[in-house]
Biopython code that builds the backbone (N, CA, C, O; Angstrom):
import numpy as np
from Bio.PDB.StructureBuilder import StructureBuilder

atoms = [
    (1, "MET", "N", (-200.814, -83.759, 29.423)),
    (1, "MET", "CA", (-199.684, -83.066, 29.889)),
    (1, "MET", "C", (-199.746, -81.613, 29.425)),
    (1, "MET", "O", (-200.024, -81.360, 28.253)),
    (2, "THR", "N", (-199.501, -80.678, 30.295)),
    (2, "THR", "CA", (-199.485, -79.278, 29.910)),
    (2, "THR", "C", (-198.100, -78.655, 30.085)),
    (2, "THR", "O", (-197.370, -78.953, 31.030)),
    (3, "SER", "N", (-197.768, -77.764, 29.120)),
    (3, "SER", "CA", (-196.516, -77.108, 29.245)),
    (3, "SER", "C", (-196.655, -75.732, 28.542)),
    (3, "SER", "O", (-197.062, -75.661, 27.382)),
    (4, "ASN", "N", (-196.323, -74.692, 29.235)),
    (4, "ASN", "CA", (-196.359, -73.312, 28.715)),
    (4, "ASN", "C", (-197.789, -72.919, 28.305)),
    (4, "ASN", "O", (-197.985, -72.137, 27.375)),
    (5, "GLY", "N", (-198.785, -73.477, 29.021)),
    (5, "GLY", "CA", (-200.196, -73.163, 28.718)),
    (5, "GLY", "C", (-200.801, -73.900, 27.632)),
    (5, "GLY", "O", (-201.975, -73.678, 27.338)),
    (6, "TYR", "N", (-200.070, -74.809, 26.968)),
    (6, "TYR", "CA", (-200.558, -75.627, 25.889)),
    (6, "TYR", "C", (-200.671, -77.085, 26.370)),
    (6, "TYR", "O", (-199.892, -77.540, 27.208)),
    (7, "THR", "N", (-201.628, -77.777, 25.834)),
    (7, "THR", "CA", (-201.782, -79.210, 26.132)),
    (7, "THR", "C", (-201.185, -80.031, 25.021)),
    (7, "THR", "O", (-201.465, -79.826, 23.840)),
    (8, "THR", "N", (-200.380, -80.939, 25.418)),
    (8, "THR", "CA", (-199.675, -81.799, 24.392)),
    (8, "THR", "C", (-200.165, -83.282, 24.622)),
    (8, "THR", "O", (-200.470, -83.699, 25.740)),
    (9, "GLU", "N", (-200.214, -84.007, 23.531)),
    (9, "GLU", "CA", (-200.599, -85.385, 23.576)),
    (9, "GLU", "C", (-199.376, -86.275, 23.547)),
    (9, "GLU", "O", (-198.241, -85.807, 23.637)),
    (10, "ASP", "N", (-199.634, -87.595, 23.418)),
    (10, "ASP", "CA", (-198.503, -88.519, 23.268)),
    (10, "ASP", "C", (-197.686, -88.154, 22.030)),
    (10, "ASP", "O", (-198.259, -87.755, 21.016)),
    (11, "GLY", "N", (-196.439, -88.274, 22.087)),
    (11, "GLY", "CA", (-195.547, -87.941, 20.973)),
    (11, "GLY", "C", (-195.321, -86.461, 20.814)),
    (11, "GLY", "O", (-194.890, -86.010, 19.753)),
    (12, "ASN", "N", (-195.606, -85.687, 21.861)),
    (12, "ASN", "CA", (-195.443, -84.197, 21.888)),
    (12, "ASN", "C", (-196.205, -83.494, 20.827)),
    (12, "ASN", "O", (-195.767, -82.463, 20.318)),
    (13, "ARG", "N", (-197.377, -84.046, 20.470)),
    (13, "ARG", "CA", (-198.265, -83.317, 19.505)),
    (13, "ARG", "C", (-199.084, -82.282, 20.251)),
    (13, "ARG", "O", (-199.577, -82.531, 21.352)),
    (14, "LEU", "N", (-199.218, -81.140, 19.647)),
    (14, "LEU", "CA", (-199.916, -80.057, 20.297)),
    (14, "LEU", "C", (-201.496, -80.320, 20.126)),
    (14, "LEU", "O", (-201.997, -80.572, 19.030)),
    (15, "ASN", "N", (-202.176, -80.239, 21.245)),
    (15, "ASN", "CA", (-203.588, -80.414, 21.168)),
    (15, "ASN", "C", (-204.160, -78.985, 21.121)),
    (15, "ASN", "O", (-204.077, -78.223, 22.085)),
    (16, "ASN", "N", (-204.748, -78.658, 19.945)),
    (16, "ASN", "CA", (-205.155, -77.293, 19.747)),
    (16, "ASN", "C", (-206.700, -77.120, 19.878)),
    (16, "ASN", "O", (-207.257, -76.127, 19.412)),
    (17, "PHE", "N", (-207.365, -78.095, 20.512)),
    (17, "PHE", "CA", (-208.771, -77.968, 20.769)),
    (17, "PHE", "C", (-209.011, -76.980, 21.904)),
    (17, "PHE", "O", (-208.215, -76.857, 22.835)),
    (18, "ALA", "N", (-210.148, -76.275, 21.793)),
    (18, "ALA", "CA", (-210.446, -75.286, 22.809)),
    (18, "ALA", "C", (-210.685, -75.883, 24.179)),
    (18, "ALA", "O", (-211.285, -76.951, 24.306)),
    (19, "ILE", "N", (-210.232, -75.216, 25.164)),
    (19, "ILE", "CA", (-210.530, -75.653, 26.539)),
    (19, "ILE", "C", (-211.809, -75.037, 26.963)),
    (19, "ILE", "O", (-211.956, -73.816, 26.897)),
    (20, "GLU", "N", (-212.768, -75.848, 27.407)),
    (20, "GLU", "CA", (-214.082, -75.320, 27.744)),
    (20, "GLU", "C", (-214.039, -74.566, 29.066)),
    (20, "GLU", "O", (-213.441, -75.036, 30.034)),
    (21, "PRO", "N", (-214.682, -73.378, 29.106)),
    (21, "PRO", "CA", (-214.693, -72.619, 30.379)),
    (21, "PRO", "C", (-215.682, -73.334, 31.360)),
    (21, "PRO", "O", (-216.529, -74.137, 30.967)),
    (22, "LYS", "N", (-215.514, -72.993, 32.616)),
    (22, "LYS", "CA", (-216.450, -73.480, 33.631)),
    (22, "LYS", "C", (-217.759, -72.788, 33.459)),
    (22, "LYS", "O", (-217.804, -71.581, 33.220)),
    (23, "VAL", "N", (-218.855, -73.548, 33.580)),
    (23, "VAL", "CA", (-220.178, -73.050, 33.379)),
    (23, "VAL", "C", (-220.731, -72.558, 34.733)),
    (23, "VAL", "O", (-220.643, -73.254, 35.745)),
    (24, "TYR", "N", (-221.280, -71.387, 34.722)),
    (24, "TYR", "CA", (-221.876, -70.762, 35.879)),
    (24, "TYR", "C", (-223.379, -70.936, 35.830)),
    (24, "TYR", "O", (-224.015, -70.455, 34.893)),
    (25, "VAL", "N", (-223.963, -71.603, 36.798)),
    (25, "VAL", "CA", (-225.355, -71.772, 36.858)),
    (25, "VAL", "C", (-225.863, -71.111, 38.168)),
    (25, "VAL", "O", (-225.400, -71.386, 39.275)),
    (26, "ASP", "N", (-226.851, -70.222, 37.945)),
    (26, "ASP", "CA", (-227.461, -69.584, 39.140)),
    (26, "ASP", "C", (-228.654, -70.429, 39.605)),
    (26, "ASP", "O", (-229.678, -70.499, 38.924)),
    (27, "ASP", "N", (-228.505, -71.077, 40.790)),
    (27, "ASP", "CA", (-229.532, -71.960, 41.281)),
    (27, "ASP", "C", (-230.597, -71.255, 42.087)),
    (27, "ASP", "O", (-231.537, -71.902, 42.548)),
    (28, "SER", "N", (-230.485, -69.940, 42.276)),
    (28, "SER", "CA", (-231.520, -69.252, 43.051)),
    (28, "SER", "C", (-232.785, -69.191, 42.239)),
    (28, "SER", "O", (-232.738, -68.890, 41.046)),
    (29, "GLN", "N", (-233.900, -69.464, 42.845)),
    (29, "GLN", "CA", (-235.171, -69.427, 42.153)),
    (29, "GLN", "C", (-235.622, -67.989, 41.966)),
    (29, "GLN", "O", (-235.678, -67.205, 42.913)),
    (30, "GLN", "N", (-235.941, -67.662, 40.717)),
    (30, "GLN", "CA", (-236.380, -66.340, 40.431)),
    (30, "GLN", "C", (-237.862, -66.392, 39.992)),
    (30, "GLN", "O", (-238.185, -66.924, 38.930)),
    (31, "PHE", "N", (-238.711, -65.854, 40.794)),
    (31, "PHE", "CA", (-240.155, -65.844, 40.572)),
    (31, "PHE", "C", (-240.727, -64.488, 40.834)),
    (31, "PHE", "O", (-240.342, -63.810, 41.786)),
    (32, "GLY", "N", (-241.643, -64.092, 39.996)),
    (32, "GLY", "CA", (-242.315, -62.794, 40.257)),
    (32, "GLY", "C", (-241.608, -61.643, 39.640)),
    (32, "GLY", "O", (-240.934, -61.805, 38.623)),
    (33, "PHE", "N", (-241.738, -60.473, 40.224)),
    (33, "PHE", "CA", (-241.114, -59.280, 39.694)),
    (33, "PHE", "C", (-239.661, -59.199, 40.155)),
    (33, "PHE", "O", (-239.363, -58.890, 41.308)),
    (34, "ASN", "N", (-238.778, -59.487, 39.216)),
    (34, "ASN", "CA", (-237.349, -59.340, 39.489)),
    (34, "ASN", "C", (-236.716, -58.660, 38.299)),
    (34, "ASN", "O", (-237.394, -58.429, 37.298)),
    (35, "VAL", "N", (-235.470, -58.340, 38.371)),
    (35, "VAL", "CA", (-234.774, -57.570, 37.357)),
    (35, "VAL", "C", (-234.772, -58.291, 36.060)),
    (35, "VAL", "O", (-235.042, -57.710, 35.009)),
    (36, "TYR", "N", (-234.449, -59.642, 36.127)),
    (36, "TYR", "CA", (-234.351, -60.407, 34.886)),
    (36, "TYR", "C", (-235.722, -60.483, 34.168)),
    (36, "TYR", "O", (-235.799, -60.297, 32.954)),
    (37, "ALA", "N", (-236.772, -60.753, 34.914)),
    (37, "ALA", "CA", (-238.112, -60.876, 34.305)),
    (37, "ALA", "C", (-238.526, -59.545, 33.658)),
    (37, "ALA", "O", (-239.025, -59.524, 32.533)),
    (38, "GLU", "N", (-238.313, -58.440, 34.379)),
    (38, "GLU", "CA", (-238.681, -57.181, 33.843)),
    (38, "GLU", "C", (-237.876, -56.770, 32.598)),
    (38, "GLU", "O", (-238.414, -56.164, 31.671)),
    (39, "ARG", "N", (-236.616, -57.100, 32.597)),
    (39, "ARG", "CA", (-235.813, -56.804, 31.436)),
    (39, "ARG", "C", (-236.235, -57.650, 30.239)),
    (39, "ARG", "O", (-236.294, -57.137, 29.122)),
    (40, "MET", "N", (-236.529, -58.932, 30.445)),
    (40, "MET", "CA", (-236.965, -59.758, 29.390)),
    (40, "MET", "C", (-238.322, -59.290, 28.849)),
    (40, "MET", "O", (-238.519, -59.258, 27.634)),
    (41, "ASN", "N", (-239.261, -58.925, 29.737)),
    (41, "ASN", "CA", (-240.554, -58.457, 29.282)),
    (41, "ASN", "C", (-240.402, -57.141, 28.431)),
    (41, "ASN", "O", (-241.064, -56.967, 27.408)),
    (42, "GLY", "N", (-239.544, -56.276, 28.883)),
    (42, "GLY", "CA", (-239.269, -55.034, 28.106)),
    (42, "GLY", "C", (-238.706, -55.304, 26.756)),
    (42, "GLY", "O", (-239.089, -54.659, 25.780)),
    (43, "ARG", "N", (-237.792, -56.256, 26.669)),
    (43, "ARG", "CA", (-237.160, -56.583, 25.343)),
    (43, "ARG", "C", (-238.214, -57.195, 24.432)),
    (43, "ARG", "O", (-238.294, -56.836, 23.257)),
    (44, "LEU", "N", (-239.032, -58.121, 24.958)),
    (44, "LEU", "CA", (-240.038, -58.710, 24.118)),
    (44, "LEU", "C", (-241.122, -57.707, 23.645)),
    (44, "LEU", "O", (-241.676, -57.813, 22.550)),
    (45, "ALA", "N", (-241.381, -56.749, 24.521)),
    (45, "ALA", "CA", (-242.355, -55.707, 24.149)),
    (45, "ALA", "C", (-241.811, -54.829, 23.035)),
    (45, "ALA", "O", (-242.555, -54.421, 22.143)),
    (46, "MET", "N", (-240.514, -54.534, 23.081)),
    (46, "MET", "CA", (-239.855, -53.704, 22.027)),
    (46, "MET", "C", (-239.844, -54.482, 20.717)),
    (46, "MET", "O", (-240.099, -53.906, 19.660)),
    (47, "VAL", "N", (-239.551, -55.791, 20.767)),
    (47, "VAL", "CA", (-239.598, -56.611, 19.560)),
    (47, "VAL", "C", (-241.011, -56.632, 18.948)),
    (47, "VAL", "O", (-241.164, -56.473, 17.737)),
    (48, "GLY", "N", (-242.026, -56.827, 19.778)),
    (48, "GLY", "CA", (-243.442, -56.826, 19.303)),
    (48, "GLY", "C", (-243.836, -55.503, 18.716)),
    (48, "GLY", "O", (-244.523, -55.455, 17.695)),
    (49, "PHE", "N", (-243.411, -54.415, 19.347)),
    (49, "PHE", "CA", (-243.803, -53.093, 18.873)),
    (49, "PHE", "C", (-243.197, -52.794, 17.519)),
    (49, "PHE", "O", (-243.867, -52.281, 16.623)),
    (50, "ILE", "N", (-241.947, -53.114, 17.381)),
    (50, "ILE", "CA", (-241.258, -52.921, 16.059)),
    (50, "ILE", "C", (-241.806, -53.790, 14.976)),
    (50, "ILE", "O", (-241.927, -53.382, 13.820)),
    (51, "SER", "N", (-242.152, -55.054, 15.380)),
    (51, "SER", "CA", (-242.780, -55.941, 14.425)),
    (51, "SER", "C", (-244.115, -55.449, 13.941)),
    (51, "SER", "O", (-244.420, -55.584, 12.756)),
    (52, "ALA", "N", (-244.922, -54.885, 14.810)),
    (52, "ALA", "CA", (-246.243, -54.314, 14.481)),
    (52, "ALA", "C", (-246.062, -53.124, 13.494)),
    (52, "ALA", "O", (-246.800, -52.970, 12.520)),
    (53, "ILE", "N", (-245.065, -52.319, 13.799)),
    (53, "ILE", "CA", (-244.836, -51.161, 12.910)),
    (53, "ILE", "C", (-244.351, -51.648, 11.545)),
    (53, "ILE", "O", (-244.788, -51.122, 10.521)),
    (54, "ALA", "N", (-243.473, -52.624, 11.506)),
    (54, "ALA", "CA", (-242.944, -53.192, 10.219)),
    (54, "ALA", "C", (-244.068, -53.827, 9.424)),
    (54, "ALA", "O", (-244.130, -53.685, 8.203)),
    (55, "PHE", "N", (-244.950, -54.522, 10.111)),
    (55, "PHE", "CA", (-246.101, -55.132, 9.484)),
    (55, "PHE", "C", (-247.016, -54.090, 8.819)),
    (55, "PHE", "O", (-247.490, -54.276, 7.699)),
    (56, "GLU", "N", (-247.243, -53.002, 9.542)),
    (56, "GLU", "CA", (-248.104, -51.966, 9.004)),
    (56, "GLU", "C", (-247.435, -51.252, 7.828)),
    (56, "GLU", "O", (-248.120, -50.895, 6.869)),
    (57, "VAL", "N", (-246.146, -51.039, 7.872)),
    (57, "VAL", "CA", (-245.466, -50.407, 6.770)),
    (57, "VAL", "C", (-245.499, -51.352, 5.508)),
    (57, "VAL", "O", (-245.727, -50.885, 4.392)),
    (58, "LEU", "N", (-245.277, -52.628, 5.704)),
    (58, "LEU", "CA", (-245.143, -53.516, 4.606)),
    (58, "LEU", "C", (-246.492, -53.874, 3.988)),
    (58, "LEU", "O", (-246.551, -54.070, 2.774)),
    (59, "THR", "N", (-247.577, -53.969, 4.753)),
    (59, "THR", "CA", (-248.885, -54.347, 4.221)),
    (59, "THR", "C", (-249.836, -53.211, 4.000)),
    (59, "THR", "O", (-250.768, -53.331, 3.205)),
    (60, "GLY", "N", (-249.624, -52.088, 4.694)),
    (60, "GLY", "CA", (-250.536, -50.956, 4.606)),
    (60, "GLY", "C", (-251.775, -51.087, 5.528)),
    (60, "GLY", "O", (-252.637, -50.208, 5.522)),
    (61, "HIS", "N", (-251.864, -52.166, 6.310)),
    (61, "HIS", "CA", (-252.932, -52.411, 7.241)),
    (61, "HIS", "C", (-252.352, -52.540, 8.629)),
    (61, "HIS", "O", (-251.232, -53.020, 8.805)),
    (62, "GLY", "N", (-253.111, -52.114, 9.606)),
    (62, "GLY", "CA", (-252.743, -52.324, 10.983)),
    (62, "GLY", "C", (-252.966, -53.756, 11.385)),
    (62, "GLY", "O", (-253.718, -54.462, 10.713)),
    (63, "VAL", "N", (-252.350, -54.216, 12.448)),
    (63, "VAL", "CA", (-252.454, -55.630, 12.850)),
    (63, "VAL", "C", (-253.887, -55.931, 13.229)),
    (63, "VAL", "O", (-254.382, -56.983, 12.824)),
    (64, "ILE", "N", (-254.592, -55.102, 13.967)),
    (64, "ILE", "CA", (-255.950, -55.355, 14.412)),
    (64, "ILE", "C", (-256.905, -55.353, 13.229)),
    (64, "ILE", "O", (-257.775, -56.216, 13.115)),
    (65, "GLY", "N", (-256.735, -54.384, 12.360)),
    (65, "GLY", "CA", (-257.558, -54.284, 11.140)),
    (65, "GLY", "C", (-257.339, -55.513, 10.258)),
    (65, "GLY", "O", (-258.303, -56.029, 9.693)),
    (66, "TRP", "N", (-256.116, -55.991, 10.124)),
    (66, "TRP", "CA", (-255.839, -57.173, 9.305)),
    (66, "TRP", "C", (-256.452, -58.429, 9.936)),
    (66, "TRP", "O", (-256.989, -59.274, 9.220)),
    (67, "LEU", "N", (-256.375, -58.565, 11.302)),
    (67, "LEU", "CA", (-256.977, -59.713, 11.917)),
    (67, "LEU", "C", (-258.462, -59.768, 11.916)),
    (67, "LEU", "O", (-259.030, -60.859, 11.963)),
    (68, "THR", "N", (-259.150, -58.598, 11.862)),
    (68, "THR", "CA", (-260.569, -58.524, 11.892)),
    (68, "THR", "C", (-261.193, -58.446, 10.474)),
    (68, "THR", "O", (-262.413, -58.378, 10.324)),
    (69, "GLN", "N", (-260.335, -58.458, 9.457)),
    (69, "GLN", "CA", (-260.786, -58.318, 8.115)),
    (69, "GLN", "C", (-261.505, -59.628, 7.711)),
    (69, "GLN", "O", (-261.008, -60.722, 7.981)),
    (70, "LEU", "N", (-262.683, -59.501, 7.060)),
    (70, "LEU", "CA", (-263.403, -60.688, 6.607)),
    (70, "LEU", "C", (-263.107, -61.100, 5.202)),
    (70, "LEU", "O", (-263.660, -62.087, 4.719)),
]
sb = StructureBuilder()
sb.init_structure("model")
sb.init_model(0)
sb.init_chain("A")
sb.init_seg("    ")
for serial, (resi, resn, name, xyz) in enumerate(atoms, 1):
    if name == "N":
        sb.init_residue(resn, " ", resi, " ")
    sb.init_atom(name, np.array(xyz, "f"), 0.0, 1.0, " ", f" {name:<3s}", serial, name[0])
structure = sb.get_structure()
């Protein structure tokens, strides 16, 4: 039972659990060069670039030099 935007249970107890929002699912197939894929690729490239710079600053070696080191 709802009253004034609140849900009440038996005995007029207030149910204070969150009401779940409706989930939106995009069913259109996204393949190839689209805005979402390009945005995700750009973000992952930025993370990789910053990680490579942080690795070089912390170790004193570049990633390729560290991988080819015997």
